[in-house]
C-alpha positions in Angstrom: -39.3 27.5 -1.6 -37.8 31.0 -2.5 -36.2 31.3 -6.3 -32.8 31.1 -5.7 -30.0 33.2 -7.7 -28.3 32.2 -10.7 -25.5 30.2 -9.5 -22.1 31.8 -9.0 -19.8 32.3 -12.2 -17.3 29.6 -11.7 -14.3 32.7 -12.4 -15.1 34.4 -9.7 -14.6 32.0 -7.1 -11.6 32.5 -5.1 -12.5 31.3 -1.3 -13.9 28.3 -0.2 -15.2 26.8 2.9 -14.1 23.9 4.2 -16.5 22.3 7.0 -14.9 19.8 9.0 -11.0 19.8 9.5 -10.1 16.2 9.6 -8.2 14.1 7.4 -10.6 14.9 4.2 -12.0 18.4 5.4 -7.8 19.3 6.2 -6.6 17.9 2.8 -9.6 19.7 1.0 -8.2 22.8 2.5 -4.8 22.5 1.7 -5.7 21.6 -1.8 -8.1 24.5 -2.4 -4.9 26.6 -1.0 -2.7 25.3 -3.5 -4.9 26.4 -6.5 -4.8 30.0 -5.1 -8.0 30.0 -3.1 -8.8 31.7 0.4 -10.2 28.7 2.6 -12.4 29.3 5.5 -12.5 26.3 7.8 -15.7 25.4 10.4 -14.7 22.8 13.0 -15.4 23.0 16.9 -12.7 21.3 18.3 -10.4 23.7 20.2 -7.4 22.0 18.8 -8.5 22.1 15.1 -6.6 25.3 14.2 -3.2 23.3 15.5 -4.3 19.8 13.7 -4.8 22.0 10.4 -1.5 23.4 10.5 -0.1 20.5 10.7 -1.9 18.8 7.8 -1.0 21.6 5.4 2.7 21.7 6.3 2.6 18.0 5.6 0.7 18.2 2.2 2.2 21.4 1.3 6.0 19.7 0.1 3.8 17.1 -2.3 1.4 20.1 -3.7 4.8 22.1 -4.1 6.4 19.7 -6.1 3.0 19.1 -8.3 2.9 22.7 -9.2 1.0 25.3 -7.5 -1.3 28.1 -8.5 -0.2 31.8 -9.0 -0.6 33.5 -5.9 -1.4 30.2 -3.7 -0.7 31.2 0.0 -0.8 28.2 2.1 -1.3 30.6 5.3 -4.6 32.2 3.7 -6.7 30.0 5.8 -8.7 31.1 9.2 -10.6 28.8 11.3 -13.7 29.5 12.7 -16.3 28.2 15.7 -19.5 29.7 14.2 -20.8 28.4 11.2 -22.2 31.3 9.6 -19.1 33.2 10.0 -17.0 30.6 8.3 -19.9 30.6 5.4 -19.5 34.6 5.0 -18.4 35.3 1.2 -17.6 32.0 0.3 -18.0 30.7 -3.4 -18.0 27.1 -2.7 -18.8 24.8 0.2 -17.1 21.5 1.1 -18.5 19.5 4.1 -16.6 16.9 5.3 -17.7 15.5 8.9 -17.7 12.5 10.2 -19.5 9.3 8.2 -22.7 9.4 10.3 -26.0 10.2 8.8 -27.4 12.0 11.5 -24.5 14.3 11.8 -24.4 14.8 8.0 -28.3 15.4 7.7 -28.3 18.1 10.2 -25.6 19.4 9.3 -26.0 19.8 5.9 -29.3 21.3 6.8 -27.8 24.3 8.6 -25.0 24.7 6.0 -27.9 25.0 3.5 -29.6 27.2 5.4 -26.5 29.6 6.2 -24.6 29.7 2.8 -25.2 32.2 0.0 -27.9 31.6 -1.9 -25.7 31.0 -5.2 -23.2 28.4 -4.1 -23.0 25.0 -4.6 -22.7 22.4 -1.3 -20.5 19.7 -2.3 -20.1 16.5 0.4 -16.9 14.5 0.9 -19.5 11.5 1.9 -17.7 8.5 1.1 -20.9 6.1 0.9 -24.4 7.9 1.6 -26.5 9.0 -0.8 -27.5 12.7 -1.5 -31.1 11.7 -1.5 -30.5 10.5 2.1 -28.5 13.3 3.4 -30.6 16.4 2.1 -33.5 15.2 3.9 -33.6 17.6 7.0 -32.6 20.7 4.4 -35.5 23.0 3.4 -34.0 23.6 0.6 -31.7 20.8 -1.0 -31.2 22.0 -4.1 -27.8 23.0 -4.3 -26.5 19.9 -2.5 -24.4 17.8 -4.2 -21.9 15.0 -3.7 -18.2 15.7 -4.3 -16.3 12.5 -2.9 -12.3 12.3 -3.2 -10.5 9.7 -2.5 -7.7 9.9 0.0 -5.5 11.9 0.4 -7.6 14.3 -0.8 -5.0 16.5 -1.7 -3.0 14.1 -3.8 -5.6 12.1 -5.4 -7.0 13.7 -8.2 -10.6 11.6 -8.4 -13.7 13.2 -7.6 -17.2 11.6 -8.1 -20.1 13.7 -8.4 -23.8 13.3 -8.0 -26.7 14.9 -6.7 -29.6 13.4 -5.2 -33.6 13.5 -6.1 -34.0 17.1 -5.0 -30.5 18.6 -6.3 -31.1 20.5 -9.5 -29.3 19.2 -12.6 -27.4 22.5 -12.7 -25.8 22.6 -9.7 -24.5 19.0 -10.3 -23.0 20.1 -13.5 -21.4 23.4 -11.9 -19.6 21.2 -9.6 -18.0 18.8 -11.9 -16.7 22.0 -13.7 -15.5 23.5 -10.4 -13.7 20.3 -9.8 -12.5 20.1 -13.1 -11.1 23.9 -13.1 -9.4 23.2 -10.3 -7.1 20.6 -11.7 -8.9 17.5 -10.2 -10.4 14.2 -12.6 -14.4 14.2 -12.1 -16.2 11.3 -12.6 -20.4 12.8 -12.9 -22.2 9.9 -12.0 -25.5 8.7 -13.8 -26.9 7.5 -10.8 -26.8 7.2 -7.0 -24.9 4.1 -6.1 -24.2 3.3 -2.6 -20.5 3.5 -2.1 -19.9 5.4 -5.7 -18.0 3.3 -7.9 -14.3 3.6 -7.0 -15.5 2.7 -3.1 -17.2 -0.2 -4.5 -14.5 -2.0 -6.4 -12.3 -0.9 -3.5 -14.1 -2.5 -0.5 -14.5 -5.7 -2.6 -10.9 -6.3 -3.0 -10.8 -5.4 0.7 -13.4 -8.1 1.6 -11.2 -10.8 -0.5 -8.2 -10.0 1.5 -10.0 -10.2 4.4 -11.2 -13.7 3.9 -7.6 -14.7 2.8 -5.9 -13.5 6.1 -8.7 -14.8 8.3 -8.3 -18.3 6.5 -4.7 -18.5 6.6 -4.5 -18.3 2.9 -2.0 -14.9 2.1 -0.4 -12.6 4.7 -1.3 -8.7 4.8 2.2 -8.2 2.7 1.6 -10.9 0.7 -1.7 -9.1 -0.3 0.0 -5.6 -0.6 2.6 -7.2 -2.8 0.1 -8.7 -5.2 -1.4 -5.3 -5.9 1.4 -3.1 -6.3 3.9 -5.5 -8.3 0.9 -7.2 -10.3 -2.2 -5.6 -11.3 -1.6 -2.5 -10.1 1.2 -1.5 -12.5 -1.7 -1.7 -15.2 -4.2 0.2 -14.3 -3.3 3.9 -14.1 -3.6 4.1 -17.8 -5.7 1.2 -19.1 -7.8 0.0 -15.7 -9.6 -3.1 -14.8 -11.9 -3.3 -17.8 -9.5 -2.6 -20.6 -6.8 -5.1 -19.1 -9.4 -7.8 -19.3 -10.2 -6.8 -22.7 -7.0 -7.1 -23.6 -6.5 -10.6 -21.7 -8.6 -11.7 -24.5 -6.1 -11.1 -27.6 -7.6 -10.2 -30.7 -11.0 -11.3 -30.1 -11.0 -8.5 -27.3 -13.6 -8.5 -24.2 -15.8 -11.0 -26.4 -13.6 -13.5 -26.3 -12.6 -12.8 -22.6 -16.4 -13.5 -21.5 -16.7 -16.1 -24.0 -13.5 -18.2 -22.8 -13.5 -17.3 -18.9 -17.2 -16.2 -18.0 -17.2 -20.0 -16.5 -15.0 -19.5 -14.3 -17.0 -16.5 -12.7 -19.3 -19.5 -11.4 -16.1 -20.7 -9.3 -15.7 -20.1 -6.1 -12.4 -17.6 -6.4 -13.8 -15.0 -4.7 -16.0 -14.1 -1.5 -17.8 -10.9 -1.9 -19.6 -11.6 1.8 -17.6 -9.3 4.1 -16.4 -11.9 6.9 -17.2 -11.6 10.3 -14.5 -9.4 11.9 -14.0 -11.8 14.6 -11.3 -11.1 17.5 -9.0 -13.6 16.1 -9.1 -11.6 12.2 -9.0 -8.2 13.5 -5.6 -9.3 15.8 -4.3 -11.1 12.5 -4.7 -7.9 10.4 -3.4 -5.7 12.9 -0.6 -7.8 13.4 0.3 -8.1 9.8 0.2 -4.4 9.1 2.6 -3.8 11.8 4.7 -6.5 10.2 4.7 -4.8 7.2 5.1 -1.4 8.5 8.2 -2.5 10.3 10.5 0.7 12.4 8.9 3.3 9.7 7.1 6.0 11.5 3.3 7.4 10.4 5.1 10.5 9.1 7.5 8.2 6.9 4.8 6.3 6.0 3.0 9.4 4.5 5.9 10.8 2.7 6.7 7.9 0.9 3.2 7.5 0.3 3.0 11.3 -1.4 6.1 10.7 -3.0 5.5 7.5 -4.9 1.7 9.0 -5.7 3.7 12.1 -7.1 5.7 9.7 -9.2 3.2 7.5 -10.4 1.0 10.9 -11.5 4.3 12.2 -13.2 5.0 9.0 -15.0 1.4 8.9 -16.5 1.2 12.3 -17.9 4.5 11.7 -19.3 3.7 8.4 -20.9 0.0 9.3 -21.3 0.8 11.5 -24.6 2.7 8.8 -26.2 0.5 5.9 -25.4 -2.3 8.5 -27.5 0.3 8.9 -30.3 1.0 4.8 -30.3 -2.7 4.1 -30.7 -3.6 6.4 -33.2 -0.6 5.7 -35.3 -1.1 2.1 -34.8 -5.2 2.8 -36.1 -3.6 4.7 -38.8 -1.8 1.5 -39.6 -4.5 -1.1 -39.5 -6.8 1.4 -41.6 -4.1 2.2 -44.4 -3.5 -2.1 -44.6 -7.6 -2.4 -44.9 -7.5 0.0 -47.6 -4.3 -1.2 -49.7 -6.3 -5.1 -49.3 -9.5 -3.2 -50.3 -7.3 -1.7 -53.3 
């Protein structure tokens, strides 16, 4: 294997390639544009330009409200059907092809062969490990998972992890690149099927399907149980810290000691239920009932508006939250010092 040149300096990257222009790839394209970058898109579909333009048009108001980078140009993109042409001169590649292992393997091998030698290549895969996806690449050293959360232009989370043959420097570079663009990056310590967020989301989704299948809850009840319940606690503290607080002054230790036995109770069923026609029809009918007369476009707008509102609210209260926590710590330390004195 030929020796690669050093990785491209982060501050020199002004053009990204998006391989695949579907919902995730198009979302990445819109996000890169909002950060002031130029975007070159590869997609063999004849209607790719029209679909991409509609997606960028839909995403741009939300991106504008969150704040565009200086020089951001929503029209600074081009679509190519030749992969080598799409990768010419780019400083980063984000692959977002369909979630089919054989497709990912072949495409990542082609990208690794055609991309500039100093460029890192991120994959938007939602479940495959880079070790298995990189199996056909002649040189997989710059292949990294950069798993976003849908909508990729709006949700800040990106989970980053390399494969067995990925250079650690490429993983570090990818994490720094996403952070530079304003993403919230989790640099994972090991490859985990489904990563972190999808594993947790999948567990809740499976239990929700069991409840519908057994007639225990409706689709609307399940959604409202999260939006009006634990979902309100998670933006700042997450499920683990939430349970730590549930333990009172004894914290997580008391929580585990007191409620640990309930882990053996048959509350949850993590094995996925069989997706029978009856269950499929019930979930679809429940979703249709919850949606009502609202169109897809109206739902997307409402989703984006609520995410923006939550992100702004979290940002505005985070400083106060951290300040209050620091003040409480100082008061506790002061009280302890007075007792010792």
